[in-house]
C-alpha positions in Angstrom: -79.2 154.8 11.4 -81.3 156.6 8.8 -80.9 155.7 5.1 -79.6 159.1 4.3 -76.7 158.8 6.9 -75.9 155.3 5.5 -75.5 156.7 2.2 -73.2 159.5 3.6 -71.3 156.7 5.4 -70.9 154.7 2.4 -69.8 157.5 0.4 -67.2 158.6 3.0 -66.0 155.0 3.0 -65.2 155.1 -0.9 -63.6 158.5 -0.6 -61.3 157.5 2.3 -60.6 154.1 0.8 -59.3 155.7 -2.5 -57.2 157.9 -0.4 -54.6 155.2 0.3 -54.1 154.7 -3.5 -53.6 158.6 -4.1 -51.1 158.5 -1.0 -49.1 155.6 -2.6 -48.8 157.3 -5.7 -48.0 160.8 -4.4 -45.2 159.7 -2.0 -43.1 158.3 -4.8 -42.4 161.9 -5.7 -43.3 164.2 -2.5 -42.0 163.8 0.9 -44.5 162.6 3.5 -44.6 165.6 5.7 -44.6 167.9 2.7 -47.4 165.9 1.1 -49.4 166.3 4.6 -48.9 169.9 4.5 -49.9 170.6 1.0 -52.9 168.5 1.4 -54.0 170.3 4.4 -53.4 173.8 3.2 -55.0 172.9 -0.2 -58.1 171.8 1.7 -58.2 174.6 4.3 -58.3 177.4 1.5 -60.8 175.4 -0.3 -63.2 175.4 2.7 -62.6 179.0 3.6 -63.4 180.0 0.0 -66.4 178.0 0.3 -67.4 179.5 3.8 -66.9 183.1 2.3 -68.8 182.3 -0.8 -71.9 181.0 1.0 -71.9 183.4 3.9 -71.2 180.6 6.5 -69.7 181.5 9.8 -66.2 180.6 11.0 -66.1 178.6 14.3 -66.3 180.7 17.4 -63.1 181.0 19.5 -64.5 178.9 22.0 -64.4 175.9 19.6 -60.7 176.7 18.7 -59.1 174.3 21.4 -61.1 171.3 20.4 -60.5 171.9 16.5 -56.7 172.5 17.2 -56.7 169.0 19.1 -58.7 167.4 16.3 -56.5 169.2 13.5 -53.3 167.2 15.2 -55.2 163.7 16.1 -57.4 163.7 13.2 -55.3 165.0 10.4 -51.6 165.7 11.1 -50.6 162.7 13.1 -52.5 160.1 11.2 -51.8 161.6 7.8 -48.2 161.8 8.5 -48.0 158.2 9.9 -49.9 156.7 6.8 -48.1 158.6 4.2 -44.6 157.7 5.8 -45.9 154.1 6.1 -46.9 153.8 2.2 -43.5 154.6 1.3 -42.6 151.1 2.6 -45.8 149.1 2.5 -48.6 148.5 -0.2 -51.7 150.6 -0.1 -53.9 147.7 0.1 -52.1 146.5 3.2 -52.4 150.0 4.9 -56.0 150.2 4.2 -56.6 146.8 5.5 -54.8 147.7 8.8 -56.6 151.0 9.2 -59.9 148.9 9.6 -58.7 148.3 13.3 -60.0 151.9 13.8 -63.5 150.9 15.0 -62.1 148.6 17.6 -60.1 151.4 19.0 -63.0 153.8 18.9 -65.1 151.1 20.9 -62.4 150.7 23.5 -61.9 154.5 23.8 -65.7 154.9 23.9 -65.8 152.1 26.6 -63.3 153.8 28.8 -65.4 157.1 28.7 -68.6 155.0 29.5 -70.2 156.0 26.2 -70.5 152.2 25.4 -71.4 149.0 27.3 -69.2 145.9 27.1 -70.9 142.4 26.6 -69.6 138.8 26.0 -70.1 139.3 22.4 -68.3 142.8 21.9 -65.4 141.1 24.2 -65.2 138.4 21.7 -65.5 140.7 18.7 -62.5 142.9 20.0 -60.5 139.6 20.4 -61.2 138.3 17.0 -60.5 141.8 15.3 -57.0 142.1 16.9 -56.4 138.5 16.0 -57.4 139.4 12.4 -54.8 142.4 12.7 -52.0 140.0 14.0 -52.6 137.6 11.1 -51.8 140.4 8.7 -48.6 141.6 10.3 -47.5 138.2 11.5 -45.5 136.8 8.5 -42.5 138.9 9.6 -43.6 139.6 13.2 -40.2 138.3 14.4 -38.4 141.4 12.7 -40.0 144.0 14.6 -37.3 146.5 13.7 -37.6 146.1 9.9 -39.1 149.4 7.9 -42.0 147.4 6.5 -43.0 146.1 10.1 -42.6 149.5 11.6 -44.7 150.9 8.9 -47.6 148.4 9.7 -47.4 149.5 13.4 -47.5 153.0 12.3 -50.7 152.6 10.1 -52.2 150.8 13.5 -51.2 154.0 15.5 -52.8 156.0 12.9 -56.1 154.1 13.3 -55.9 154.5 17.1 -55.6 158.3 16.5 -58.5 158.4 14.2 -60.6 156.6 16.8 -59.9 159.0 19.4 -60.6 161.9 17.2 -64.0 160.2 16.3 -64.8 159.9 20.0 -63.9 163.5 20.7 -65.7 165.1 17.7 -68.8 163.1 18.6 -68.6 164.5 22.3 -67.4 168.0 21.5 -68.5 169.0 18.1 -72.4 168.0 18.1 -73.6 171.3 17.0 -72.8 174.1 14.4 -72.2 174.0 10.7 -70.3 171.0 9.4 -68.5 173.1 6.7 -67.4 175.5 9.4 -66.4 172.7 11.7 -64.3 171.1 8.8 -62.8 174.2 7.9 -61.7 175.0 11.3 -60.1 171.6 12.0 -58.4 171.8 8.5 -56.9 175.3 9.3 -55.8 174.3 12.6 -54.1 171.2 10.9 -52.5 173.3 8.3 -51.0 175.7 10.6 -49.3 172.8 12.6 -48.3 170.8 9.6 -46.7 173.5 7.4 -44.1 174.5 10.1 -43.5 170.8 10.7 -43.0 170.0 6.9 -40.2 172.9 6.8 -38.4 171.6 9.8 -38.6 167.8 8.7 -38.3 168.0 4.9 -36.8 171.6 4.7 -37.8 173.0 1.3 -37.5 170.0 -1.2 -37.1 170.5 -4.7 -40.1 168.6 -6.1 -40.3 167.0 -9.4 -43.7 165.5 -9.1 -45.0 163.6 -12.0 -48.5 164.5 -13.5 -49.9 161.3 -11.4 -48.4 162.5 -8.1 -49.7 166.0 -8.6 -53.4 165.0 -9.4 -53.1 162.7 -6.4 -52.0 165.4 -4.1 -55.0 167.7 -5.3 -57.3 164.8 -4.8 -56.1 164.3 -1.4 -56.5 168.0 -0.5 -60.0 168.5 -2.3 -61.8 165.1 -2.3 -60.2 163.2 0.6 -59.8 166.1 3.0 -62.2 169.2 2.4 -65.1 167.3 0.9 -64.5 164.2 3.3 -64.6 166.0 6.5 -67.8 168.0 5.7 -69.3 164.5 5.6 -67.6 163.5 8.6 -68.7 166.4 10.8 -72.4 165.8 9.5 -72.4 162.4 10.4 -70.8 162.8 13.9 -73.7 165.2 14.7 -76.4 162.8 14.1 -75.0 159.2 14.9 -72.8 157.7 17.6 -69.0 157.5 17.5 -68.9 153.7 17.0 -71.5 154.1 14.1 -69.5 156.7 12.5 -66.5 154.1 12.7 -68.5 151.8 10.6 -67.0 153.6 7.8 -64.1 151.2 8.0 -66.2 148.6 6.6 -65.7 150.2 3.2 -62.4 151.7 3.3 -60.1 148.4 3.3 -62.3 146.7 0.6 -62.0 150.0 -1.7 -58.4 150.4 -0.8 -57.6 146.8 -1.7 -59.2 146.5 -4.9 -58.0 150.0 -6.1 -54.5 148.7 -4.9 -54.9 145.5 -6.9 -56.3 147.3 -10.0 -54.5 150.3 -10.3 -51.1 149.5 -8.9 -51.0 145.6 -9.5 -50.5 144.9 -5.7 -50.3 141.3 -4.5 -53.3 140.2 -2.4 -52.1 137.4 -0.2 -54.3 134.9 1.9 -53.2 136.4 5.3 -54.4 139.9 4.0 -57.8 138.3 2.9 -58.2 136.3 6.1 -57.2 138.9 8.3 -59.6 141.5 6.6 -62.4 138.8 6.9 -61.7 138.4 10.7 -61.5 142.4 11.3 -64.8 142.7 9.4 -66.4 139.9 11.3 -65.0 141.7 14.7 -66.8 144.9 13.6 -70.1 143.2 13.2 -69.7 141.6 16.4 -68.8 144.7 18.2 -71.7 146.6 16.8 -74.1 143.9 17.3 -74.7 143.2 13.7 -74.3 139.5 14.0 -76.8 139.1 16.9 -79.4 141.3 15.4 -79.1 139.2 12.2 -79.3 135.8 14.0 -82.5 137.4 15.9 -83.9 138.5 12.8 -83.6 135.1 11.1 -84.9 133.2 14.0 -87.9 135.6 14.2 -88.9 135.1 10.6 -88.5 131.2 11.0 -90.8 131.6 14.1 -93.4 133.5 12.4 -93.7 131.4 9.2 -92.6 128.0 10.5 -90.4 127.7 7.6 -86.7 128.5 6.8 -86.4 132.3 6.4 -84.7 132.2 3.1 -87.4 129.9 1.5 -89.8 131.7 -0.8 
């Protein structure tokens, strides 16, 4: 991966990691589906204005079936699941469970023969899902509780994000990233707006300044700007590499939840996150590459690699 793509990946991880804080603040005053619809409408309008101001072309008609699918699976469904969940669980927990997304991405890409299975990757998948189980296990016996359902809803959102990443990599490899982002967000807004009216009707909102600012940040920063970066990345790197953004997201979400909201970080969360991050490294071959690199340096110098 080139340094420019790595920098974009890190920036995207920071932006999407902060989204869990913004959602947690906003859902205190705004119903989840209304939050999703407003977020998508704001993002779509912002990118349509940008397209018009810069003379960029809107995606052609042939691209709309894929963009509509992505609008649902990459925006409406996961946004709604996470927003509903964060009414019931901490933002740090939601952000950490979202780290299972690259594991689902690899499984989906594997089923489509876009990736190859190996012993190391199989072990990585097992370690990753073991980490997710440790996170949700303290009350695993109470599967019907609101908090437990919320945790599984975040995992379902992660699977939806994973599916979308594979589809975007396979079907949106050309064109202007701004146009692709605009098309997806417009499609998402067209689906989310009537759903919000159906689910929440026309709520009488009394949003605090913090909730309103978080709502705007979700629309402009975490949706409009973030998806320009996302589509730029899917055109240049693999779906599994794009999913590496989840190395950054849970760390940012956990730190912000602790710092801004005073959320508790238990040992189960730390151990589970560590296992998931280790699993991502195993699935993507980072552990084996690091070991080979260290062995190579030792063989070349005849001395431990870290000695200077």
